[in-house]
N, C-alpha and C positions, 0 to 999 in steps of 0.2 A: 248275229245281225240284229238282235234286240238291243239296239244301242242307246235307247232313251232311258236315262236314269229314272225319270218319272213320266211314264207314258200317259198319265191322265192329265198332266198339265198342258194347257194350251201354249204353243210357242208364241213368243213375242214377234208378231209379224213385222213390226216396224224395224226390228233389228236385223232383218234378213235382206240380202241384196239379190236382185234377179240378174246380176252381172256375172254369176259364176255358175254356168251350166254344169250339170253333173254333181253339184254339191249343194244345191238348194233344196230345202226340206219340202215335203208335200204341203205343209201348211202355207208356204208362200204361193205355191201353184194355185191352191184353192182360193186364197185370198185375192190374188191378181186376177183370177178368171172372173170373179164376180163383178169386176169393173172393166172387163175387156171390151173394146169397141169391135163390133162385128166387121170382118174384112169386107172390102169393097169389091166383092165379086158376086155375081147372081147366084142365089141359092134359096132353099126353103128351110134353112136351119131354124129350129125352135130354140133360140138361146135361152129363153126363160125356163123352159123345162130342163135343158142341159145344166143350167146353174142350179136348179132344184136337185138334180141327181148328184152333182158334185158336192153340194152343201150337205146332203144327207150322208154321202160317203165319208166326209170329213168329220162332221159333228156328231154323228150317231152310229159310228161304225161298230159292228159286231165281229169283224173279221178276225181279230186277235182272240176273241173268245172261241170262235170256231176252230182256230188253229190249236188252242189249248186242248180241246176235247179230242180232235182228230189225232194229234201228235202225242201230247203229254199223257193223255188218259188212255187212248186206244191204240197208240203206236207201239211197235211197228205193225203194219197192216198187210202182211203177206197174204196173197190171194188164197181164199178158202180157210184161213186161219180163224180161230175164235176172235182175235182182235179185229179182223176185217168184218166179220159178221156183226160184232158189237158197234163198230164205227158206222156201218151201213144202217143199222137200226136207229142209231142216234141221228144220222143225217136225214133219214126218212121222217122221223118225228119232228125234227127241227124245220124241214122244208114244209111240212104240213102246217106247222104253226105260223110260218111266214105267209100262208094263204095260198100256196101252190095247189093246183088240182092234179088229179090222176097221178099222184106220187106212188110209185110201185117199183117192185123188183122185176127184172126181166132175166130169166135164166139164160145162160150161155149155150146150154146144150152140149153136144160133144165138141171138145176142144182139139183143134189141129194146131200144132206148133209149126208145121210146114206142110206142104201138099202131101197127103198120104201118111203124115206122121201124127197118129192119134196120141193123146196124152190122157192118162187115167184121171188126172185132176187132183191127185193126192196133194195135200197141203202139209205144212211143217212148221214147227216152232221149236225154240230151245230156251231153256231156263238157267243153264249153267255151262260154263266153259272155263276150266282151270287147267293151266299147263305150267309145269315146273321143270326146270333143269336140275337133275340130280347129280350127274357127273359130266365133266370133271370138276365142276363147281356147282353150288346150289344157288338157284335164282328163280324168282317168279317171272314168268314170261307173259307178255301182253299178247293175247290171242283171242280169236273168235272162230266158231265152227264155219265150215263151208255150208252154204245153203242145202238143205235136205241131207245133211250128214246123219248117219246112223249114231245113236247113243253108244257110249262105251259100255253101258250096263253097270259099271262100277269103276273105281279108280284103277287104272291100268298103268304099267310101267314096262319099259323095254329098251333095248339098244336101238339107237337111231343111226341108220346108215344112209350114205349118199346113193340114191338110186333114181336118177332123173327119169320121169315118165316120158314115153314117146310123144313127139310133137304132132304126129298125125297117124292115122290108122296104118299107113304103110310101114311104119317102124315098129309095129307090135311084135312081129316075129323076132326081130333082133333083140328087143327087150326080154322076151320070154327065154330065148336061148341063152342070154347073158346071165340071167338071175335065177334060173330054174334050180330049185332045191336049196336056195340061200336065204329065203325071206321069212321063214316060219318064226313068228313071235317078234318080228322086227317092226320098227317105226321108220317109214321111208321118208327121207328128205327128198322131195320129188322135183326140185328145181335147182338150177344153178344159183349162184349168188345174186341177190337182188341189187339193182342199181339204185343208189341213194345219191341224189343230187346234193352237192355241197352248198350251192347257192340257188335261190329261186327268185323269180321276178316278183313284183308286188302281188300279193295273194288276192286281194280284193280290188276290183275296179269297176267303174261305171263307164258306159259309152260316152265319149266326148262327141261334140258336134261333127268333128272330122270322121270319127268312127262311124257315125250314123250316115254321113254322106257317102262313105264307101259302101255301106250295106245297101244303100238305095240304088247303087250301080248293079248292072247284071254281073253275075259271076261267070267270067269267061272260061273258067275251068270246067263248068258244068253245062253241057249242051242241053238244049230244050228236050223234054221227054219225047220219045218216039210214040207213034200211035199205039204200038202193041204194049208199051209200058202203061199208057193211060188206060188201056183196055183190060189190064190184069185184074183178076177177080179172086176173092177168097174162095177156096174150093177144097175138095176132098179127093182129088185125083191121086193116082198112084205116085209114090216117091220115085225120084229118078235114080238111075243106077249108081251114081256117085254117092247119094245119100244112103242108099242100101248098103254099099260097101263100107261106108264110115260106120254105120250102126253095127254091122257085123264085126268090124275090127275092134271097136270099143267094147262090145260084149265079150269078145274073146279075151281081151286084156282083163276085164273085170272077173271073168271066170278064173283066169290064171291067179289073180291076187286072192280070190276066195279059196282056191285049192291049195295055194301056198300058206294059208293062214296068216296073212299079213295082219299085224296088230292095229296099225293106224297109218295115216298119211299126214305129212306136215309140209306146208308150202308157205312161201313168203307172201304176206299181204301187200297189196299196192299201197302207196302212200308213205309218208315219213313224218317225223316229228310228233309221234303220238296218234296220228290218224291212220286207221286201217280201212282200206277199201276192200269191201267184201265181194265174194263171188259165190257161185253155186258149184255143186259137184260136177265133175266131168263125166262124160259118157251120155248114153241115151237117157231120156226122161223116165222111162220105165224099164230099167235093165234087168237082165236075167238074175244078176246078183248086184246088190247095191255096193258101192265102193266101201272099203273099210272106213271107220270114223275118220273124218278129215278136219284138220285145223289149219287156220291161216294165222301165222306168227308175224309180229311186226318185222318189217324189213331189216331193221338194224339188229335185232336179236336173232333173226334167222341167219343172217350173215355170220354172226358169231359162231353159231353151230356149224356152219360150213367150214369156217377157219379151223375149228377144232378137228374136223375130219380130215382136212388137208394136212394137218400136222400128225395125222394117225393117232389121235387121242380118242379113247372110248367116250362116246356120248350116250347118256341115259336120260330119257324123259319120262315124266309122269303126266298122264292125261286123264281128265274126267269131263265127259260131255253128257249132259242131260238134254235130250231132245225127244220130240214126239211127232209121229205121222198121223195125218187125218185122212183116212183112205177115200171116203166118199163125201166130201163137203159140198155145200152149195156154192156155185159160182154164178154170180148175177150182176148186172148193171143196175144202177138206181136212176130212174127217169121221172121227171116231173114237169108240169106245164103251168104257164100263165096263158090262158086261152086269149086268142085275138078276137077281133070284132068283125069288120067287114070282109077280111081275108083270112079267117081263122084256119082254113084248110092249108094255108101256106105256113111254113115254119122257118124261124130263125133259131139256130141251135148253138149252144155253148157247152163246153164240157172240159173235164179234167179227170185224170185217173185217181181213183180212190185207193187202190192197192199201192203198196210200197215195198221196198226192199227191207232187209232186216237188220242192217248194221246199227242204225240209230233208231229214230222214231218216225222216219219218213216225213220230216217237217218241211224241208225244201223240195223233196221229191216224193209225194206231191201234195201234201197237206196245204201248202201255201196256195197252189193252183186251185184246189178244191174250195179253200176259204174265199178266194176271189170270185169264183163262179157262184158259190152259194150267196155271197154278200151281194153280188150283182142281182140275183133273183129277189133277195130281201128288199133291196132298194126299189126295184121296179114295181114289186107288189105293194110295198108300204105306200108309195106315192100314188098308187092307183092310176097310173098313167094309161091314157088311151093308146093302145097299140093295135094296129090293124091285123098284123100277123101273130100267130101263136109263137111264144118264146118258150123253148124247150131246154131243159137242163139234163145233162147226162153225166153221171159219176161212173167212170168205167172200171170194170174189174179186169184183172190179168193183163194190164198194159205191160207189165214187166215180163210177161211171157208172150212176146211177139204180138202185142196189142190184140190179144184174143178176144177181149170184150167188145171193142169197137168193131172188129171184123165180124163177130157174131151178129151184132146189131145190123150191120150192112147186109149181111146174108139173109137175115130174117125180114128186113123191112124194105130193102131197096133192090134186091136181085131176085130174078126168077130162078128157082132152084133147078129147074129142068134145062133152061136155055142159057143161064148165066147172063141174061140180058137185063138191063135196068127195067124195073117196074115203073109204071107211069107215076106212082107215088113219088118217085125221086124228083120229078119235075117240080114238085111243090116245096121241096127243101131249098130255100133261098141260099143259105150259107151255113157252114159249121165253123166255129171259132174255137181253138184249142189253147189251153193254158198249161204248159208243161216245160218251162225253161228256167226253173229255179224260183227264187223269192224276190228278185229285183223288180223295179218299176217297169211297167209296160211302156215301151218306147215306139211301138209301131206294129207292123204286121208283115210276115213273109207271105207272098201271094202265090207260091208254088208255080211259077212261070205263067200265071194267068194275067196276060197283059191287058185283057179287056176289063179287068177289075181295078186297074190302077186309078183311073179318074174317080171311080166310086169311093175308094178308100181315101184318096186325097181329099175329097170333099167332106167325108165323115171325120177325118182327123184335123181338118183346118181349124174348127172351133176349140180343139183340145191342145193347141200349141202350148199354152201356158202350163199345161200338166206335163209337158215334156214328151208327149206322144206325137211324133211328127213324121216318122219314117215309113214310107211304103216301099218295100223291097220286092223286087220280082223273083228273088232267089227262092230256092227250095229249103225247107227245114225238114229234117228227116228224124225217124225214130220215135214217133208218137202216134196218137190215135187219129189225128187228122188225115193220115195217109190212107186209111181204109176208105174214107169218103172221097179223097182225091182220086184214088185208083178207080173208084166207081163213077168218075166223071162229075162229081158234085163239088161245087166250090167249097174248099175246106182249107183253112189257113191257121197257122200257128202264130201267136203274138211274139214279138221281139221283146226280150226283157234284159235289163242290166245284168251282166253275168255275175257280179259280186264275186264270191268265191265258190261258186257252184261246182265247177269241175276241179278246182285246185284243192278243195277241202271237204265239201259236203256230199256230193253225188254218190250214192251207194256206199257211204262210209259210216264209220262209227260216230262221226261228227254231224250227221244229218239230224240236227236238233233245233228246237225252237229258238235258241239263242242266236241263230244265224238268219232269222227272218225279221227284217225291219218292219215294225207296225205301220209306219207311214208309207212304206212301199205297198203294203196290202191295201191301204185306203186309196192310194193313187190308182193301183191296178183295177180295183172294183169300180172307181169312178170312170176310168177310161172304158172299160169293157161295157158298163151299163150304158154309157153315152153312145157307143158304137151300136149296141144291140137296139137301143131305142130308135136310132135313125134307121137301122136296117129293117126294123119291124114296120116302119111307116114310109119307107121309100116307095116311090111310085112303081118301081120295077124290081124284079128279082136280080140278085147279083148274077152278072153274065157268066156263062160257062166258058171253059177253054175251047178254043177253036180246034 
């Protein structure tokens, strides 16, 4: 996505046409906005300040530098790993240099991946993964380890046999009975042949006006949340019986693989055409026995191995994995403030998760989001804007592990540990805005079924039309840190971003690299977010809660 050959050169604004939505560079948006006529509707919008914000975002951006440090230098940033710790220290130092106050680490405490499912918090990293086919031909294979894979200890080799693992704990006994006594010293091909699509739709795309219009409509397939869903809380209650049965089944399978002395496991990686989508080890987070060293091989090469076995040809692999566990690392969020004035006890909060997955460097997921929120704070601080409410930044830890960082923050600050009821402090948090949808431009906001917030965000986005941020969607966005706030009854929303090739190419893949982050999209995202935050901080009222 770094598609500018010379990112330091200012684009020729006169050569750009505003008639091509979805293809106009950020430079045009900024240039057009500076001369836009305010809409003829009653409002209290401070256009002069908003134009200051957008000019700062365009002309003096540091977002790409932030991305370099977080992704190129400190990526990947798996929670608890040395890279996460280094990235967090750099972010803290940088935020303090921006002038933020009370910049600090907040420990997560005991981490629960599900109700009653504690996790030791051990982290992991790898430095080598080499896989070669030795028989019936010799070839270097393209592979990565599964997350939290054990190291091989040395270069190992052995016969690879087709032994697909159970799909659910109820099939464990069938697998054990079938393979008992047959697996010593073997490398298991644990999956059927991977599906490789012959043709794919265009890999990268931006939302058209028609796409955004559809997003603005309610999603009829998703009913509004029921009261008990809104009232759900992070907790430490006992696991349910189904979870306990699953944990017992997977531990029994891992015990069996350990007793059989399986040499290694091999599985197909998701993706095609040289991209490997990575995954973590199967089984419980803290098993009785860790799985054997596990590798993910490119789908096309894995299928070749399966075809060999189907022809009953002997397959021999050589594997070397160097990896390391970190048993008791620090897990913490990074928090920092720009204090407000007349209503400083009230808070407008923005955030993005600092941790990443391990396939690439965590550039699009989610160094880009972190760069946008950090750049937003830099802009607001540098311009010394008067903001009535305190603006708070959060860089979340462990989002990739069931959003453990944001859930811990909610549990510590906004929920009563004894009653699970909201603390009064939660009434002072006006809104939380989350950035975690890749590296594309911000096009609007998902409001998590909060109909009362629609007119508020329509008014805040109205002066940002020329930036391309126009869409107020009542729909829900799932799978990131805003959900912990939403479940606690606090207005919490995810921004809508152009998809680009997030899910087709970069999300949790070996291609999650800086080259797929357009610098102008970072500038536009920071301008939009800073403009929204400034308006939220000075709005006469708090953002309305869900009814």
